[in-house]
LOVEXVO-295360 format. One line per 8 residues: their letters; for each residue z, y, x of N, C-alpha, C. Coordinates in steps of 0.1 Angstrom, whole numbers, plus 5000, padded with zeros to 4 digits. Layout:
a	Z/Y/X/Z/Y/X/Z/Y/X  ...;
***
This chain:
mhyllaia	1275/0251/1206/1274/0265/1202/1271/0274/1214  1277/0271/1226/1275/0279/1238/1260/0279/1242  1253/0268/1239/1239/0268/1243/1231/0278/1235  1234/0279/1222/1227/0289/1213/1231/0303/1218  1244/0306/1221/1248/0319/1225/1241/0323/1238  1240/0314/1248/1234/0316/1261/1219/0319/1259  1212/0311/1251/1198/0313/1248/1195/0326/1242  1203/0330/1232/1202/0343/1225/1204/0354/1235;
saalygaa	1214/0352/1244/1216/0363/1254/1204/0364/1263  1197/0353/1267/1185/0353/1275/1174/0361/1268  1172/0358/1255/1162/0365/1248/1164/0380/1247  1177/0384/1246/1180/0399/1245/1180/0405/1259  1184/0398/1269/1183/0403/1283/1168/0406/1286  1159/0396/1283/1145/0398/1285/1139/0410/1278  1143/0411/1265/1137/0423/1258/1143/0436/1263  1156/0436/1267/1161/0449/1273/1155/0452/1286;
dflggvgs	1153/0442/1294/1147/0445/1308/1133/0449/1306  1125/0443/1297/1112/0447/1295/1111/0462/1291  1120/0466/1281/1120/0480/1277/1124/0489/1288  1134/0484/1296/1138/0492/1308/1127/0494/1318  1119/0484/1320/1108/0484/1329/1097/0494/1324  1094/0493/1311/1084/0502/1305/1089/0516/1306  1102/0519/1303/1107/0532/1304/1106/0538/1318  1109/0529/1328/1109/0533/1342/1095/0537/1347;
rrastiai	1085/0532/1340/1071/0536/1344/1068/0550/1339  1076/0555/1330/1073/0569/1324/1083/0579/1328  1095/0575/1334/1105/0585/1338/1113/0579/1349  1123/0587/1354/1132/0583/1365/1140/0570/1361  1140/0561/1371/1148/0548/1368/1162/0551/1367  1168/0560/1375/1182/0564/1374/1185/0570/1360  1176/0578/1355/1179/0584/1342/1178/0574/1331  1169/0564/1332/1168/0553/1323/1181/0545/1323;
vvtsqgvg	1186/0542/1335/1198/0533/1336/1210/0541/1331  1212/0554/1334/1224/0561/1329/1223/0562/1314  1212/0564/1308/1211/0565/1293/1213/0552/1287  1207/0541/1292/1209/0528/1285/1223/0523/1287  1229/0525/1299/1242/0520/1301/1252/0528/1293  1250/0541/1293/1259/0550/1285/1259/0547/1270  1247/0544/1265/1246/0540/1251/1254/0527/1248  1252/0518/1257/1259/0505/1256/1274/0507/1256;
mialaavl	1279/0516/1265/1293/0519/1267/1299/0525/1254  1291/0535/1248/1296/0541/1236/1296/0531/1224  1286/0523/1223/1285/0513/1212/1297/0503/1214  1300/0499/1226/1311/0489/1228/1324/0496/1225  1326/0508/1229/1339/0515/1226/1341/0517/1211  1330/0518/1204/1331/0520/1189/1335/0507/1182  1330/0495/1188/1331/0482/1182/1345/0476/1185  1350/0478/1197/1362/0471/1202/1374/0472/1193;
pllpeasp	1377/0484/1187/1388/0484/1178/1387/0476/1165  1374/0472/1162/1372/0464/1150/1372/0449/1152  1372/0445/1165/1373/0431/1168/1387/0426/1168  1388/0412/1167/1402/0406/1168/1409/0411/1180  1422/0411/1179/1431/0416/1190/1429/0408/1202  1428/0414/1214/1428/0407/1226/1438/0413/1236  1441/0406/1246/1451/0410/1256/1446/0409/1270  1437/0418/1274/1432/0417/1288/1442/0421/1298;
tradllwg	1442/0414/1309/1451/0417/1320/1445/0426/1330  1452/0431/1340/1447/0440/1350/1436/0433/1358  1438/0420/1360/1428/0412/1368/1415/0412/1360  1416/0410/1346/1404/0409/1338/1396/0422/1339  1403/0434/1339/1396/0447/1339/1390/0449/1353  1397/0444/1363/1392/0446/1377/1379/0437/1379  1379/0425/1373/1367/0417/1374/1356/0423/1366  1359/0430/1355/1349/0437/1347/1343/0448/1355;
aaagmags	1352/0456/1362/1347/0467/1370/1338/0462/1382  1342/0450/1388/1333/0444/1398/1320/0440/1393  1320/0434/1381/1308/0430/1374/1299/0442/1371  1306/0454/1368/1298/0466/1365/1291/0471/1378  1298/0470/1389/1291/0474/1402/1279/0466/1405  1281/0452/1404/1270/0443/1407/1259/0444/1396  1263/0444/1384/1253/0445/1373/1245/0457/1373  1251/0469/1375/1244/0481/1375/1233/0482/1386;
agvallyr	1237/0477/1398/1228/0476/1409/1216/0467/1405  1220/0455/1399/1209/0446/1396/1200/0451/1385  1205/0458/1375/1196/0463/1365/1187/0474/1370  1193/0483/1379/1185/0494/1384/1173/0488/1393  1177/0479/1401/1167/0472/1410/1156/0465/1402  1161/0458/1391/1151/0451/1383/1142/0461/1375  1148/0471/1370/1139/0481/1362/1129/0487/1372  1133/0490/1384/1123/0495/1394/1113/0485/1397;
alavgtma	1117/0472/1399/1107/0462/1403/1097/0460/1391  1102/0460/1379/1093/0459/1367/1084/0470/1366  1089/0482/1371/1080/0494/1370/1069/0495/1380  1072/0490/1392/1062/0491/1403/1054/0479/1405  1058/0468/1399/1051/0455/1401/1047/0449/1388  1042/0436/1389/1039/0429/1377/1051/0422/1371  1054/0425/1359/1066/0420/1352/1067/0405/1353  1056/0398/1351/1056/0383/1350/1059/0377/1364;
vaapitav	1058/0385/1375/1061/0381/1388/1075/0384/1392  1079/0397/1389/1093/0402/1393/1104/0394/1385  1102/0392/1373/1112/0386/1364/1116/0372/1369  1107/0363/1371/1111/0349/1376/1118/0350/1390  1113/0358/1399/1120/0359/1412/1134/0363/1410  1137/0373/1401/1151/0377/1399/1159/0366/1393  1153/0359/1383/1160/0348/1376/1164/0336/1385  1155/0332/1394/1158/0321/1402/1169/0324/1412;
caviipvm	1169/0337/1417/1180/0341/1426/1193/0341/1419  1193/0346/1407/1205/0347/1399/1211/0334/1395  1202/0323/1394/1206/0310/1392/1212/0303/1404  1205/0305/1415/1209/0298/1428/1223/0303/1432  1226/0315/1431/1239/0320/1436/1251/0313/1429  1252/0312/1416/1263/0305/1410/1263/0290/1414  1251/0284/1416/1251/0270/1420/1256/0268/1434  1252/0277/1443/1257/0276/1457/1272/0279/1457;
tgvlrger	1277/0288/1449/1291/0291/1448/1299/0279/1444  1293/0271/1434/1300/0259/1430/1300/0249/1441  1289/0248/1449/1289/0239/1460/1300/0242/1470  1301/0255/1474/1311/0259/1483/1326/0256/1478  1327/0256/1465/1340/0253/1459/1343/0238/1458  1333/0230/1462/1335/0216/1462/1328/0208/1450  1321/0215/1442/1314/0209/1431/1303/0200/1437  1301/0188/1431/1290/0179/1436/1278/0181/1427;
lgrqtfvg	1266/0183/1434/1254/0185/1427/1246/0172/1427  1239/0169/1415/1231/0158/1414/1217/0160/1420  1209/0149/1421/1196/0150/1427/1187/0160/1419  1189/0160/1406/1181/0168/1397/1183/0183/1400  1196/0187/1403/1199/0201/1406/1192/0205/1419  1193/0196/1429/1186/0199/1442/1171/0200/1441  1165/0192/1432/1151/0194/1429/1148/0207/1423  1157/0211/1414/1155/0224/1407/1156/0236/1417;
ialamaai	1166/0235/1427/1167/0245/1437/1154/0246/1446  1149/0234/1449/1137/0234/1458/1125/0240/1450  1124/0237/1437/1113/0243/1429/1115/0258/1428  1128/0262/1427/1130/0277/1426/1126/0284/1439  1128/0278/1450/1124/0284/1463/1108/0284/1463  1102/0273/1459/1087/0273/1459/1082/0283/1449  1089/0286/1438/1084/0295/1428/1084/0309/1434  1094/0313/1442/1095/0326/1449/1082/0328/1458;
vlvsqqhr	1079/0317/1465/1067/0318/1474/1054/0320/1466  1053/0312/1455/1041/0312/1448/1038/0325/1440  1049/0330/1433/1047/0342/1426/1045/0354/1435  1048/0353/1447/1046/0364/1457/1032/0365/1462  1023/0355/1458/1010/0355/1463/1001/0364/1455  0994/0373/1462/0985/0382/1455/0972/0383/1462  0961/0380/1456/0948/0381/1463/0942/0395/1461  0937/0400/1472/0931/0413/1472/0917/0411/1478;
aqpepsag	0908/0421/1475/0895/0421/1480/0895/0422/1495  0887/0415/1502/0886/0416/1516/0879/0429/1520  0885/0436/1530/0879/0449/1534/0865/0446/1541  0856/0456/1540/0844/0455/1547/0846/0456/1562  0838/0448/1570/0839/0449/1584/0835/0463/1589  0843/0468/1599/0840/0481/1604/0828/0481/1613  0823/0493/1616/0811/0493/1625/0814/0487/1638  0805/0479/1643/0807/0474/1656/0814/0460/1656;
tvpgafpg	0818/0456/1644/0825/0443/1643/0815/0432/1642  0816/0422/1649/0807/0411/1648/0810/0402/1636  0800/0400/1627/0802/0392/1615/0807/0379/1619  0818/0374/1611/0823/0361/1614/0834/0360/1624  0836/0372/1632/0846/0372/1642/0860/0371/1636  0869/0366/1644/0883/0366/1639/0889/0380/1640  0896/0384/1630/0903/0397/1630/0913/0397/1641  0916/0409/1646/0927/0411/1656/0940/0409/1650;
parshsrm	0951/0407/1658/0964/0404/1654/0970/0414/1644  0967/0427/1647/0973/0438/1638/0967/0437/1625  0953/0435/1624/0946/0434/1612/0951/0422/1604  0952/0411/1610/0957/0398/1604/0971/0401/1598  0980/0407/1605/0993/0410/1600/0993/0419/1588  0983/0429/1588/0982/0438/1577/0977/0430/1564  0968/0421/1566/0963/0413/1555/0974/0405/1549  0983/0399/1558/0994/0391/1553/1003/0399/1544;
ldrvppgv	1006/0412/1549/1015/0420/1541/1009/0424/1528  0995/0426/1528/0988/0429/1515/0990/0419/1505  0993/0406/1509/0994/0396/1499/1007/0396/1491  1016/0404/1496/1029/0404/1489/1028/0415/1478  1030/0412/1465/1029/0421/1455/1040/0432/1455  1038/0444/1450/1048/0453/1449/1060/0448/1441  1072/0452/1445/1084/0449/1437/1091/0436/1441  1085/0428/1450/1091/0414/1453/1104/0416/1459;
glalasgv	1105/0425/1469/1118/0427/1476/1128/0432/1467  1124/0442/1458/1134/0447/1448/1139/0436/1439  1129/0427/1435/1133/0416/1426/1143/0406/1432  1141/0403/1445/1150/0395/1452/1164/0401/1453  1165/0414/1456/1178/0420/1457/1184/0421/1443  1176/0423/1433/1181/0423/1419/1187/0410/1415  1181/0399/1419/1186/0386/1415/1199/0383/1422  1201/0387/1434/1214/0385/1441/1225/0393/1433;
aiglfyla	1222/0406/1430/1232/0414/1423/1235/0408/1409  1225/0404/1402/1227/0398/1389/1235/0385/1390  1232/0377/1400/1240/0365/1402/1255/0368/1404  1258/0379/1412/1272/0383/1414/1278/0388/1401  1270/0395/1393/1275/0400/1380/1279/0388/1371  1271/0378/1370/1274/0366/1363/1287/0360/1367  1289/0359/1380/1301/0353/1386/1313/0361/1383  1312/0374/1385/1324/0383/1383/1328/0383/1368;
lartagta	1319/0384/1359/1322/0384/1345/1328/0371/1340  1323/0360/1346/1328/0347/1342/1343/0344/1347  1348/0352/1356/1361/0351/1361/1372/0356/1351  1367/0364/1341/1377/0369/1331/1382/0359/1322  1394/0361/1317/1400/0351/1308/1395/0352/1294  1396/0341/1286/1392/0342/1272/1400/0351/1264  1413/0353/1267/1422/0362/1260/1418/0376/1261  1409/0380/1271/1405/0393/1273/1395/0399/1263;
glwpllpa	1389/0389/1255/1379/0394/1246/1367/0400/1253  1362/0411/1247/1351/0418/1253/1355/0430/1261  1368/0432/1263/1373/0443/1270/1368/0445/1284  1366/0433/1292/1361/0435/1305/1347/0442/1306  1340/0442/1295/1327/0448/1295/1328/0464/1295  1340/0469/1290/1341/0483/1290/1343/0489/1304  1352/0484/1313/1352/0490/1326/1338/0487/1334  1332/0476/1330/1319/0474/1336/1309/0485/1333;
rvvsvmlf	1309/0489/1321/1300/0500/1317/1304/0513/1322  1317/0516/1322/1322/0529/1327/1318/0530/1342  1321/0520/1350/1317/0520/1364/1302/0522/1366  1294/0515/1358/1279/0517/1359/1275/0531/1356  1280/0537/1345/1276/0550/1342/1280/0560/1352  1293/0559/1356/1298/0569/1366/1290/0568/1380  1287/0555/1384/1280/0553/1396/1267/0560/1396  1259/0557/1386/1245/0563/1386/1244/0577/1382;
agialasg	1254/0582/1374/1255/0596/1371/1258/0604/1384  1267/0598/1392/1271/0604/1405/1259/0605/1414  1251/0594/1415/1239/0594/1423/1229/0604/1419  1228/0605/1406/1218/0615/1401/1223/0629/1404  1235/0632/1403/1240/0646/1406/1240/0649/1420  1243/0639/1429/1243/0641/1443/1229/0643/1448  1219/0637/1442/1205/0638/1447/1197/0649/1439  1204/0655/1429/1197/0665/1422/1187/0661/1412;
rplglpap	1187/0648/1408/1177/0643/1399/1182/0645/1385  1172/0650/1377/1176/0653/1363/1178/0640/1355  1187/0641/1345/1190/0629/1337/1183/0630/1323  1177/0641/1320/1170/0642/1307/1158/0634/1306  1155/0629/1294/1143/0620/1292/1136/0626/1280  1122/0625/1280/1114/0628/1268/1119/0619/1257  1117/0624/1245/1122/0617/1233/1117/0603/1232  1104/0600/1234/1099/0586/1233/1106/0577/1243;
variaiaa	1107/0582/1255/1114/0574/1266/1129/0572/1263  1135/0582/1258/1149/0581/1254/1151/0571/1244  1143/0569/1234/1144/0559/1224/1143/0545/1230  1134/0544/1240/1132/0531/1247/1145/0528/1254  1151/0537/1261/1163/0535/1269/1175/0532/1260  1176/0538/1248/1186/0535/1239/1185/0521/1234  1173/0517/1230/1171/0503/1225/1174/0493/1236  1170/0496/1248/1174/0487/1260/1189/0486/1262;
glmdmlan	1196/0497/1261/1210/0497/1263/1217/0489/1252  1213/0490/1239/1220/0483/1229/1217/0468/1230  1205/0464/1233/1201/0450/1235/1209/0444/1247  1210/0452/1258/1217/0447/1270/1231/0444/1267  1237/0454/1260/1252/0452/1257/1254/0440/1248  1246/0438/1238/1247/0426/1229/1245/0414/1237  1235/0414/1246/1233/0402/1255/1245/0399/1263  1251/0409/1269/1264/0407/1277/1275/0401/1268;
alylaatr	1276/0406/1256/1287/0401/1247/1284/0386/1244  1272/0382/1242/1269/0368/1239/1271/0360/1251  1267/0365/1263/1269/0357/1275/1284/0355/1278  1292/0365/1276/1306/0364/1279/1312/0354/1269  1308/0355/1256/1313/0345/1247/1309/0331/1250  1297/0329/1255/1292/0316/1259/1300/0310/1271  1304/0319/1281/1312/0314/1292/1325/0309/1288  1331/0314/1277/1344/0309/1272/1343/0296/1265;
lgplsvvv	1331/0292/1261/1329/0280/1254/1323/0268/1261  1316/0271/1272/1308/0260/1279/1309/0262/1294  1304/0252/1301/1304/0252/1316/1296/0264/1321  1301/0271/1332/1294/0283/1337/1280/0279/1342  1279/0268/1349/1265/0265/1355/1255/0264/1344  1259/0258/1333/1249/0257/1322/1246/0270/1315  1257/0278/1312/1256/0291/1306/1247/0300/1314  1250/0301/1327/1243/0310/1336/1228/0307/1336;
tlsslypa	1225/0294/1338/1211/0291/1339/1204/0293/1326  1210/0290/1315/1204/0293/1302/1201/0308/1300  1211/0316/1303/1210/0330/1302/1199/0336/1311  1197/0328/1322/1186/0333/1332/1172/0329/1328  1171/0324/1316/1157/0321/1311/1151/0334/1305  1157/0345/1307/1151/0358/1302/1137/0361/1307  1132/0356/1319/1119/0359/1322/1108/0355/1312  1112/0344/1304/1102/0340/1294/1099/0351/1284;
sivilari	1110/0358/1280/1108/0370/1271/1100/0381/1278  1103/0384/1290/1096/0394/1297/1081/0391/1299  1078/0378/1303/1064/0374/1305/1057/0375/1292  1063/0370/1281/1056/0370/1268/1053/0385/1263  1064/0393/1264/1062/0407/1260/1052/0415/1269  1052/0412/1282/1043/0419/1291/1029/0414/1288  1027/0401/1285/1014/0396/1282/1008/0402/1269  1017/0404/1259/1013/0409/1246/1011/0424/1246;
alrerlng	1021/0431/1251/1021/0446/1251/1013/0452/1262  1014/0446/1274/1007/0453/1286/0995/0445/1290  0992/0433/1285/0981/0425/1288/0980/0422/1303  0992/0419/1309/0992/0416/1323/0986/0402/1326  0979/0401/1337/0972/0389/1341/0977/0384/1354  0978/0371/1355/0983/0365/1368/0972/0356/1374  0972/0355/1387/0962/0346/1394/0968/0332/1393  0960/0322/1397/0964/0308/1396/0977/0305/1403;
wqvagvgc	0979/0310/1415/0991/0307/1423/1004/0313/1415  1002/0325/1410/1013/0331/1403/1017/0324/1390  1006/0319/1383/1009/0311/1371/1017/0299/1375  1013/0292/1386/1021/0280/1390/1035/0284/1394  1036/0296/1400/1050/0300/1404/1059/0303/1392  1053/0309/1382/1061/0312/1370/1065/0299/1363  1056/0289/1363/1059/0276/1358/1070/0269/1365  1069/0270/1379/1079/0263/1387/1093/0270/1385;
alvaiali	1093/0283/1383/1106/0290/1381/1112/0285/1368  1105/0284/1357/1110/0280/1345/1114/0265/1345  1106/0257/1352/1110/0243/1353/1123/0241/1362  1124/0249/1372/1136/0249/1381/1148/0252/1373  1148/0262/1365/1159/0266/1357/1163/0255/1347  1152/0249/1341/1154/0238/1331/1161/0226/1338  1157/0223/1350/1162/0211/1357/1177/0214/1360  1180/0226/1365/1194/0229/1368/1203/0228/1355;
vgng	1197/0234/1344/1205/0233/1332/1207/0219/1327  1196/0211/1328/1197/0197/1323/1207/0189/1331  1211/0193/1343/1221/0186/1350/1235/0191/1348  1236/0202/1340/1249/0208/1338/1257/0201/1328;
***
């Protein structure tokens, strides 16, 4: 059962992130995050009284708040990465980072990893390098430059930087934050029900609303973008609920890695809706990322 819940959460995470990325291309990322997280908070508050009785402890609520801090940062960074870069590149980078963090945490706690898991981690690292490759047209030689001559050090360094697609750094940071979100939320007890998600959402909304007010950024959204943000918020909240339920039924390493398959949804939606194209290296990188996640899951 936990496999199905985790896979369903991955599909919803991917759809929510895709919508958030699309919305962030049309409006402020902070406004998108505040709206989507706020809608999720309201929906959760309305549903909680209708669910079976739960008894969250203070520790459960604190872990939920910690998850909210990490998760809100991860979502904001991911939305921005999806907005400024290629979705099919940014999403796998985030996913492999989010998978590696729980695995490494398990190692530090004394868990023993099989050969298959180590192969998966190596592939994940290779995936980050591959999807970061972007070919650009070579600049015309400037006047006075001898054809075939080697470029100078500064020019070579500039070309190397040009090969890194936009959003890669944001995607890496997002993956770290999302990995911490997974870990914090998984520390809550099964008797807490979905209550830890409420402080997570409250912290997220307050954090980004405060940033918006402090920086003077408006939170209003055009009606079409607001609908996108609302849909993203509802999907993200449902994905969180499914993930949390899955962690209560199965091993964390398996649940986390299955939930991290969300790039598949983003890649498919970006290909269909935005007609994004990848070069050969990036296609190989996306494939390595998905195979890496599958190997880690298969060893769980």
